[in-house]
Each structure stands twice: as structure tokens, then as C-alpha cells.
DODOZA-909770 format. One record per residue (C-alpha): residue number from 0; residue in one letter; x, y, z. Coordinates in steps of 0.1 Angstrom, whole numbers, plus 5000, padded with zeros to 4 digits. Layout:
<recs>
<rec><pos>NUM</pos><code>a</code><X>X</X><Y>Y</Y><Z>Z</Z></rec>
...
</recs>
This chain:
<recs>
<rec><pos>0</pos><code>k</code><X>6809</X><Y>8775</Y><Z>8290</Z></rec>
<rec><pos>1</pos><code>i</code><X>6805</X><Y>8789</Y><Z>8255</Z></rec>
<rec><pos>2</pos><code>i</code><X>6820</X><Y>8757</Y><Z>8239</Z></rec>
<rec><pos>3</pos><code>g</code><X>6797</X><Y>8736</Y><Z>8260</Z></rec>
<rec><pos>4</pos><code>e</code><X>6766</X><Y>8754</Y><Z>8250</Z></rec>
<rec><pos>5</pos><code>s</code><X>6777</X><Y>8755</Y><Z>8214</Z></rec>
<rec><pos>6</pos><code>l</code><X>6783</X><Y>8717</Y><Z>8214</Z></rec>
<rec><pos>7</pos><code>v</code><X>6747</X><Y>8713</Y><Z>8226</Z></rec>
<rec><pos>8</pos><code>a</code><X>6733</X><Y>8736</Y><Z>8199</Z></rec>
<rec><pos>9</pos><code>l</code><X>6754</X><Y>8722</Y><Z>8170</Z></rec>
<rec><pos>10</pos><code>p</code><X>6738</X><Y>8687</Y><Z>8169</Z></rec>
<rec><pos>11</pos><code>q</code><X>6704</X><Y>8703</Y><Z>8172</Z></rec>
<rec><pos>12</pos><code>g</code><X>6711</X><Y>8725</Y><Z>8141</Z></rec>
<rec><pos>13</pos><code>l</code><X>6725</X><Y>8696</Y><Z>8122</Z></rec>
<rec><pos>14</pos><code>a</code><X>6694</X><Y>8675</Y><Z>8131</Z></rec>
<rec><pos>15</pos><code>l</code><X>6671</X><Y>8703</Y><Z>8118</Z></rec>
<rec><pos>16</pos><code>m</code><X>6690</X><Y>8703</Y><Z>8085</Z></rec>
<rec><pos>17</pos><code>a</code><X>6685</X><Y>8665</Y><Z>8083</Z></rec>
<rec><pos>18</pos><code>v</code><X>6648</X><Y>8669</Y><Z>8091</Z></rec>
<rec><pos>19</pos><code>g</code><X>6646</X><Y>8694</Y><Z>8063</Z></rec>
<rec><pos>20</pos><code>v</code><X>6662</X><Y>8670</Y><Z>8039</Z></rec>
<rec><pos>21</pos><code>l</code><X>6638</X><Y>8642</Y><Z>8050</Z></rec>
<rec><pos>22</pos><code>l</code><X>6608</X><Y>8665</Y><Z>8046</Z></rec>
<rec><pos>23</pos><code>g</code><X>6618</X><Y>8672</Y><Z>8010</Z></rec>
<rec><pos>24</pos><code>v</code><X>6631</X><Y>8708</Y><Z>8014</Z></rec>
<rec><pos>25</pos><code>p</code><X>6652</X><Y>8712</Y><Z>7982</Z></rec>
<rec><pos>26</pos><code>m</code><X>6688</X><Y>8711</Y><Z>7993</Z></rec>
<rec><pos>27</pos><code>s</code><X>6717</X><Y>8701</Y><Z>7971</Z></rec>
<rec><pos>28</pos><code>l</code><X>6751</X><Y>8690</Y><Z>7985</Z></rec>
<rec><pos>29</pos><code>a</code><X>6764</X><Y>8725</Y><Z>7977</Z></rec>
<rec><pos>30</pos><code>t</code><X>6735</X><Y>8740</Y><Z>7997</Z></rec>
<rec><pos>31</pos><code>l</code><X>6742</X><Y>8717</Y><Z>8027</Z></rec>
<rec><pos>32</pos><code>g</code><X>6779</X><Y>8726</Y><Z>8024</Z></rec>
<rec><pos>33</pos><code>a</code><X>6771</X><Y>8763</Y><Z>8024</Z></rec>
<rec><pos>34</pos><code>l</code><X>6748</X><Y>8760</Y><Z>8054</Z></rec>
<rec><pos>35</pos><code>l</code><X>6772</X><Y>8740</Y><Z>8076</Z></rec>
<rec><pos>36</pos><code>p</code><X>6796</X><Y>8768</Y><Z>8084</Z></rec>
<rec><pos>37</pos><code>v</code><X>6766</X><Y>8791</Y><Z>8091</Z></rec>
<rec><pos>38</pos><code>v</code><X>6751</X><Y>8765</Y><Z>8115</Z></rec>
<rec><pos>39</pos><code>i</code><X>6784</X><Y>8763</Y><Z>8133</Z></rec>
<rec><pos>40</pos><code>v</code><X>6786</X><Y>8802</Y><Z>8136</Z></rec>
<rec><pos>41</pos><code>i</code><X>6750</X><Y>8803</Y><Z>8148</Z></rec>
<rec><pos>42</pos><code>a</code><X>6757</X><Y>8776</Y><Z>8174</Z></rec>
<rec><pos>43</pos><code>i</code><X>6787</X><Y>8796</Y><Z>8188</Z></rec>
<rec><pos>44</pos><code>y</code><X>6767</X><Y>8828</Y><Z>8186</Z></rec>
<rec><pos>45</pos><code>g</code><X>6739</X><Y>8812</Y><Z>8206</Z></rec>
<rec><pos>46</pos><code>g</code><X>6765</X><Y>8799</Y><Z>8231</Z></rec>
<rec><pos>47</pos><code>t</code><X>6776</X><Y>8835</Y><Z>8238</Z></rec>
<rec><pos>48</pos><code>f</code><X>6741</X><Y>8847</Y><Z>8241</Z></rec>
<rec><pos>49</pos><code>g</code><X>6734</X><Y>8819</Y><Z>8266</Z></rec>
<rec><pos>50</pos><code>l</code><X>6764</X><Y>8828</Y><Z>8286</Z></rec>
<rec><pos>51</pos><code>l</code><X>6752</X><Y>8864</Y><Z>8288</Z></rec>
<rec><pos>52</pos><code>v</code><X>6717</X><Y>8853</Y><Z>8299</Z></rec>
<rec><pos>53</pos><code>l</code><X>6728</X><Y>8826</Y><Z>8323</Z></rec>
<rec><pos>54</pos><code>s</code><X>6757</X><Y>8845</Y><Z>8339</Z></rec>
<rec><pos>55</pos><code>n</code><X>6735</X><Y>8861</Y><Z>8366</Z></rec>
<rec><pos>56</pos><code>i</code><X>6713</X><Y>8831</Y><Z>8373</Z></rec>
<rec><pos>57</pos><code>s</code><X>6722</X><Y>8813</Y><Z>8405</Z></rec>
<rec><pos>58</pos><code>s</code><X>6706</X><Y>8779</Y><Z>8400</Z></rec>
<rec><pos>59</pos><code>q</code><X>6696</X><Y>8754</Y><Z>8374</Z></rec>
<rec><pos>60</pos><code>r</code><X>6660</X><Y>8757</Y><Z>8386</Z></rec>
<rec><pos>61</pos><code>a</code><X>6659</X><Y>8794</Y><Z>8381</Z></rec>
<rec><pos>62</pos><code>a</code><X>6675</X><Y>8790</Y><Z>8346</Z></rec>
<rec><pos>63</pos><code>n</code><X>6648</X><Y>8765</Y><Z>8336</Z></rec>
<rec><pos>64</pos><code>q</code><X>6621</X><Y>8789</Y><Z>8347</Z></rec>
<rec><pos>65</pos><code>i</code><X>6636</X><Y>8820</Y><Z>8331</Z></rec>
<rec><pos>66</pos><code>f</code><X>6649</X><Y>8807</Y><Z>8298</Z></rec>
<rec><pos>67</pos><code>p</code><X>6615</X><Y>8800</Y><Z>8281</Z></rec>
<rec><pos>68</pos><code>f</code><X>6607</X><Y>8837</Y><Z>8287</Z></rec>
<rec><pos>69</pos><code>v</code><X>6639</X><Y>8846</Y><Z>8269</Z></rec>
<rec><pos>70</pos><code>m</code><X>6637</X><Y>8821</Y><Z>8240</Z></rec>
<rec><pos>71</pos><code>l</code><X>6601</X><Y>8817</Y><Z>8231</Z></rec>
<rec><pos>72</pos><code>p</code><X>6595</X><Y>8854</Y><Z>8222</Z></rec>
<rec><pos>73</pos><code>q</code><X>6626</X><Y>8852</Y><Z>8200</Z></rec>
<rec><pos>74</pos><code>f</code><X>6612</X><Y>8823</Y><Z>8181</Z></rec>
<rec><pos>75</pos><code>f</code><X>6581</X><Y>8843</Y><Z>8172</Z></rec>
<rec><pos>76</pos><code>l</code><X>6599</X><Y>8876</Y><Z>8167</Z></rec>
<rec><pos>77</pos><code>a</code><X>6628</X><Y>8861</Y><Z>8146</Z></rec>
<rec><pos>78</pos><code>g</code><X>6606</X><Y>8849</Y><Z>8118</Z></rec>
<rec><pos>79</pos><code>v</code><X>6610</X><Y>8812</Y><Z>8125</Z></rec>
<rec><pos>80</pos><code>f</code><X>6572</X><Y>8806</Y><Z>8122</Z></rec>
<rec><pos>81</pos><code>n</code><X>6559</X><Y>8837</Y><Z>8106</Z></rec>
<rec><pos>82</pos><code>p</code><X>6571</X><Y>8866</Y><Z>8084</Z></rec>
<rec><pos>83</pos><code>m</code><X>6589</X><Y>8894</Y><Z>8101</Z></rec>
<rec><pos>84</pos><code>h</code><X>6582</X><Y>8922</Y><Z>8076</Z></rec>
<rec><pos>85</pos><code>g</code><X>6551</X><Y>8942</Y><Z>8079</Z></rec>
<rec><pos>86</pos><code>l</code><X>6549</X><Y>8938</Y><Z>8117</Z></rec>
<rec><pos>87</pos><code>p</code><X>6533</X><Y>8965</Y><Z>8138</Z></rec>
<rec><pos>88</pos><code>p</code><X>6559</X><Y>8990</Y><Z>8150</Z></rec>
<rec><pos>89</pos><code>i</code><X>6563</X><Y>8977</Y><Z>8186</Z></rec>
<rec><pos>90</pos><code>l</code><X>6567</X><Y>8941</Y><Z>8174</Z></rec>
<rec><pos>91</pos><code>d</code><X>6591</X><Y>8953</Y><Z>8147</Z></rec>
<rec><pos>92</pos><code>i</code><X>6613</X><Y>8970</Y><Z>8173</Z></rec>
<rec><pos>93</pos><code>a</code><X>6612</X><Y>8939</Y><Z>8195</Z></rec>
<rec><pos>94</pos><code>s</code><X>6621</X><Y>8918</Y><Z>8165</Z></rec>
<rec><pos>95</pos><code>r</code><X>6651</X><Y>8939</Y><Z>8157</Z></rec>
<rec><pos>96</pos><code>i</code><X>6663</X><Y>8936</Y><Z>8193</Z></rec>
<rec><pos>97</pos><code>a</code><X>6660</X><Y>8898</Y><Z>8193</Z></rec>
<rec><pos>98</pos><code>p</code><X>6694</X><Y>8882</Y><Z>8184</Z></rec>
<rec><pos>99</pos><code>m</code><X>6678</X><Y>8851</Y><Z>8169</Z></rec>
<rec><pos>100</pos><code>r</code><X>6664</X><Y>8873</Y><Z>8141</Z></rec>
<rec><pos>101</pos><code>y</code><X>6698</X><Y>8879</Y><Z>8126</Z></rec>
<rec><pos>102</pos><code>a</code><X>6708</X><Y>8842</Y><Z>8129</Z></rec>
<rec><pos>103</pos><code>v</code><X>6676</X><Y>8831</Y><Z>8111</Z></rec>
<rec><pos>104</pos><code>e</code><X>6680</X><Y>8857</Y><Z>8084</Z></rec>
<rec><pos>105</pos><code>l</code><X>6716</X><Y>8848</Y><Z>8078</Z></rec>
<rec><pos>106</pos><code>l</code><X>6707</X><Y>8812</Y><Z>8074</Z></rec>
<rec><pos>107</pos><code>r</code><X>6680</X><Y>8822</Y><Z>8049</Z></rec>
<rec><pos>108</pos><code>n</code><X>6704</X><Y>8844</Y><Z>8031</Z></rec>
<rec><pos>109</pos><code>v</code><X>6728</X><Y>8815</Y><Z>8026</Z></rec>
<rec><pos>110</pos><code>y</code><X>6701</X><Y>8790</Y><Z>8017</Z></rec>
<rec><pos>111</pos><code>y</code><X>6685</X><Y>8812</Y><Z>7990</Z></rec>
<rec><pos>112</pos><code>a</code><X>6719</X><Y>8823</Y><Z>7976</Z></rec>
<rec><pos>113</pos><code>a</code><X>6727</X><Y>8786</Y><Z>7971</Z></rec>
<rec><pos>114</pos><code>q</code><X>6694</X><Y>8779</Y><Z>7953</Z></rec>
<rec><pos>115</pos><code>p</code><X>6695</X><Y>8781</Y><Z>7915</Z></rec>
<rec><pos>116</pos><code>t</code><X>6659</X><Y>8793</Y><Z>7912</Z></rec>
<rec><pos>117</pos><code>g</code><X>6631</X><Y>8808</Y><Z>7932</Z></rec>
<rec><pos>118</pos><code>s</code><X>6626</X><Y>8842</Y><Z>7948</Z></rec>
<rec><pos>119</pos><code>p</code><X>6637</X><Y>8847</Y><Z>7983</Z></rec>
<rec><pos>120</pos><code>p</code><X>6615</X><Y>8864</Y><Z>8009</Z></rec>
<rec><pos>121</pos><code>e</code><X>6621</X><Y>8899</Y><Z>8019</Z></rec>
<rec><pos>122</pos><code>m</code><X>6651</X><Y>8901</Y><Z>8043</Z></rec>
<rec><pos>123</pos><code>a</code><X>6681</X><Y>8921</Y><Z>8051</Z></rec>
<rec><pos>124</pos><code>p</code><X>6713</X><Y>8915</Y><Z>8031</Z></rec>
<rec><pos>125</pos><code>a</code><X>6737</X><Y>8888</Y><Z>8044</Z></rec>
<rec><pos>126</pos><code>a</code><X>6764</X><Y>8914</Y><Z>8051</Z></rec>
<rec><pos>127</pos><code>v</code><X>6740</X><Y>8932</Y><Z>8075</Z></rec>
<rec><pos>128</pos><code>n</code><X>6730</X><Y>8901</Y><Z>8093</Z></rec>
<rec><pos>129</pos><code>a</code><X>6766</X><Y>8889</Y><Z>8095</Z></rec>
<rec><pos>130</pos><code>g</code><X>6777</X><Y>8923</Y><Z>8108</Z></rec>
<rec><pos>131</pos><code>v</code><X>6750</X><Y>8924</Y><Z>8135</Z></rec>
<rec><pos>132</pos><code>i</code><X>6760</X><Y>8889</Y><Z>8146</Z></rec>
<rec><pos>133</pos><code>a</code><X>6797</X><Y>8898</Y><Z>8147</Z></rec>
<rec><pos>134</pos><code>v</code><X>6792</X><Y>8930</Y><Z>8167</Z></rec>
<rec><pos>135</pos><code>s</code><X>6767</X><Y>8914</Y><Z>8191</Z></rec>
<rec><pos>136</pos><code>f</code><X>6789</X><Y>8883</Y><Z>8195</Z></rec>
<rec><pos>137</pos><code>v</code><X>6817</X><Y>8905</Y><Z>8207</Z></rec>
<rec><pos>138</pos><code>v</code><X>6794</X><Y>8923</Y><Z>8231</Z></rec>
<rec><pos>139</pos><code>f</code><X>6778</X><Y>8891</Y><Z>8244</Z></rec>
<rec><pos>140</pos><code>f</code><X>6812</X><Y>8875</Y><Z>8248</Z></rec>
<rec><pos>141</pos><code>a</code><X>6828</X><Y>8904</Y><Z>8267</Z></rec>
<rec><pos>142</pos><code>v</code><X>6798</X><Y>8912</Y><Z>8289</Z></rec>
<rec><pos>143</pos><code>g</code><X>6788</X><Y>8876</Y><Z>8295</Z></rec>
<rec><pos>144</pos><code>t</code><X>6824</X><Y>8866</Y><Z>8304</Z></rec>
<rec><pos>145</pos><code>a</code><X>6827</X><Y>8896</Y><Z>8328</Z></rec>
<rec><pos>146</pos><code>l</code><X>6794</X><Y>8888</Y><Z>8345</Z></rec>
<rec><pos>147</pos><code>f</code><X>6802</X><Y>8851</Y><Z>8347</Z></rec>
<rec><pos>148</pos><code>v</code><X>6836</X><Y>8857</Y><Z>8363</Z></rec>
<rec><pos>149</pos><code>r</code><X>6821</X><Y>8882</Y><Z>8387</Z></rec>
<rec><pos>150</pos><code>s</code><X>6793</X><Y>8858</Y><Z>8397</Z></rec>
<rec><pos>151</pos><code>a</code><X>6818</X><Y>8829</Y><Z>8400</Z></rec>
<rec><pos>152</pos><code>r</code><X>6839</X><Y>8849</Y><Z>8424</Z></rec>
<rec><pos>153</pos><code>n</code><X>6809</X><Y>8858</Y><Z>8445</Z></rec>
<rec><pos>154</pos><code>r</code><X>6799</X><Y>8822</Y><Z>8451</Z></rec>
</recs>
């Protein structure tokens, strides 16, 4: 299940990188090469989060109805469209709970580290983001797998 979800997410991540290049986002081959492993890690990370979320959902219809309520808040709280720093306290807490925040920040860490000039926006260090991803990956994998096996046995 995780591999399947990751294989769906990976082409989407690569397509976004291609769109960035087409839109003129400054990316050298070295930057693209540095971003590729991060995109792969994020795709697998998203697959484990998807397993956790979908492990207790009984039908495709229910998943289609519930998933926007899980993903859309993360887009807004992860800093995809707006800055995360300086948020009101309740939104800051929600942002720190959202797994997508750390994936977006890690991608930004690597992108700005590969750029020769320019000042990066305020964000957590790459080691913090990678650490949160690693720990939550293990939790998502363990809990998601256990819940998925349990729900598969009960069907």
C-alpha cells in the first residue's frame, strides 16, 4: 500500500519540479539533483501518512469524502501558499501538528542550500525537519500497518 501511494505521489512531485523549471524558478542541475532524493523521501513519507489515514476507512467513497478534510488544511498550514511564521498561536500549533509542514520545509531547506545566492525565508533547520519526518515516518508506518492489518482481518 505504501509503495502504491508513493508511486502515485512521486510523478506528481517530479511534475511540480518540471513546472517550476518551466515557470523560471532558478534551478541548476545541482539543485535538481539535490531535490530529487528529497522528493522521493517525501513521496514515501506521504505514502505512510496515507496508510495511517486510510487504514480505518471502509470504502473508496468515504475516503474521497474524508481526504480533502485531511489534506486541504495541511496545504494552508504547511506554508505551501503562505508564510508559516508569525501565525496566531492556535494556527501555529495546528501547523506544527501537520506532517506536510516538515516535508515542505525540508524541501525548502535543500533548495535554498543549493542556491549560491539569496536569503532563505525563516524556517527550521534541515536536521530538525528531517528528524521530525524520520520519527513520524516510523510512527505512521507502525500504527498505519497495525490498523490496516486489523481492518483487513475484520472484513
